[in-house]
C-alpha positions as semicolon CSV with decimal commas, in nm:
position;residue;x (nm);y (nm);z (nm)
1;M;-2,481;-4,340;2,087
2;R;-2,100;-4,320;1,985
3;A;-2,186;-4,267;1,628
4;V;-2,386;-3,987;1,699
5;L;-2,132;-3,807;1,923
6;L;-1,823;-3,896;1,681
7;S;-2,032;-3,749;1,381
8;T;-2,116;-3,450;1,612
9;L;-1,762;-3,365;1,676
10;F;-1,680;-3,444;1,337
11;V;-1,913;-3,150;1,195
12;L;-1,818;-2,917;1,501
13;S;-1,455;-2,953;1,446
14;G;-1,505;-2,769;1,104
15;S;-1,382;-3,110;0,893
16;A;-1,675;-3,175;0,746
17;N;-1,715;-3,148;0,348
18;A;-2,007;-2,915;0,345
19;A;-1,883;-2,723;0,631
20;D;-1,595;-2,604;0,443
21;R;-1,721;-2,340;0,259
22;L;-1,764;-1,960;0,398
23;P;-2,140;-1,880;0,460
24;K;-2,332;-1,695;0,241
25;N;-2,369;-1,383;0,471
26;M;-1,994;-1,340;0,414
27;L;-1,992;-1,370;0,031
28;G;-1,947;-1,094;-0,201
29;K;-1,756;-0,772;-0,269
30;W;-1,609;-0,572;0,033
31;A;-1,372;-0,265;0,043
32;S;-1,180;-0,113;0,315
33;D;-1,312;0,229;0,168
34;P;-1,666;0,236;0,073
35;A;-1,576;0,508;-0,187
36;A;-1,345;0,232;-0,390
37;C;-1,665;-0,035;-0,438
38;G;-1,663;-0,104;-0,801
39;E;-1,347;0,071;-0,890
40;Q;-1,170;-0,109;-1,127
41;A;-0,872;-0,321;-0,992
42;S;-0,932;-0,131;-0,676
43;E;-0,643;-0,240;-0,420
44;L;-0,892;-0,152;-0,127
45;E;-1,123;-0,431;-0,236
46;L;-1,167;-0,799;-0,136
47;T;-1,403;-1,048;-0,308
48;V;-1,528;-1,345;-0,099
49;E;-1,640;-1,665;-0,247
50;P;-1,768;-2,005;-0,118
51;Q;-1,401;-2,146;-0,132
52;S;-1,184;-1,841;-0,190
53;V;-1,101;-1,480;-0,070
54;L;-0,945;-1,250;-0,316
55;F;-0,745;-0,932;-0,207
56;Y;-0,574;-0,716;-0,485
57;E;-0,282;-0,888;-0,551
58;H;-0,307;-1,197;-0,348
59;G;-0,602;-1,450;-0,230
60;Y;-0,695;-1,794;-0,052
61;T;-0,792;-2,117;-0,213
62;I;-1,012;-2,264;0,099
63;K;-0,952;-2,605;0,192
64;R;-1,076;-2,620;0,568
65;I;-1,279;-2,366;0,794
66;L;-1,263;-2,377;1,161
67;R;-1,481;-2,182;1,384
68;L;-1,297;-1,983;1,673
69;K;-1,427;-1,954;1,999
70;D;-1,474;-1,558;1,947
71;G;-1,711;-1,619;1,670
72;S;-1,430;-1,558;1,386
73;L;-1,360;-1,839;1,108
74;K;-1,010;-1,941;1,026
75;A;-1,012;-2,025;0,658
76;S;-0,718;-2,240;0,582
77;G;-0,581;-2,385;0,242
78;Y;-0,348;-2,211;-0,008
79;S;-0,237;-1,841;-0,031
80;V;-0,164;-1,741;-0,394
81;D;0,044;-1,432;-0,519
82;D;0,316;-1,341;-0,784
83;Q;0,551;-1,534;-0,595
84;G;0,346;-1,847;-0,623
85;R;0,149;-2,081;-0,367
86;A;0,223;-2,209;-0,051
87;P;0,016;-2,306;0,252
88;G;-0,194;-2,046;0,444
89;A;-0,477;-1,896;0,650
90;V;-0,694;-1,597;0,666
91;T;-0,928;-1,493;0,949
92;L;-1,262;-1,373;0,916
93;K;-1,532;-1,227;1,128
94;L;-1,854;-1,032;1,070
95;V;-1,881;-0,750;1,289
96;G;-2,224;-0,573;1,236
97;D;-2,274;-0,509;0,914
98;K;-1,877;-0,499;0,813
99;L;-1,620;-0,782;0,762
100;Q;-1,290;-0,829;0,941
101;A;-1,042;-0,989;0,722
102;G;-0,680;-1,037;0,792
103;G;-0,706;-0,748;1,088
104;Q;-0,849;-0,509;0,838
105;I;-1,237;-0,406;0,835
106;Y;-1,424;-0,397;0,490
107;H;-1,752;-0,271;0,427
108;R;-1,964;-0,451;0,188
109;C;-2,001;-0,302;-0,165
110;K;-2,380;-0,237;-0,295
111;T;-2,437;-0,445;-0,590
112;A;-2,614;-0,293;-0,876
113;D;-2,985;-0,416;-0,929
């Protein structure tokens, strides 16, 4: 019984390796203005990958994901920009069909089929 309880706590704490990937429904390209979707090197675009969140001139390499009480995910690891690499975190939350990332709302970019 104790082993089951400990393994359940381990998974719920967000420290299991399999849990340290962003969910599929968050992956893809997003933009703070839908018109910016597809513009090469748009400052308004955001790309979410299983273990990274990439903004225009900076990004995050994800090492750990923690689910917060409000349903958002706190993805922590390293922030990378032109100044180098440092410990960092970004909070992501799906709000309907939009993604809130670092306090900014992003619209999903449609992919060409």
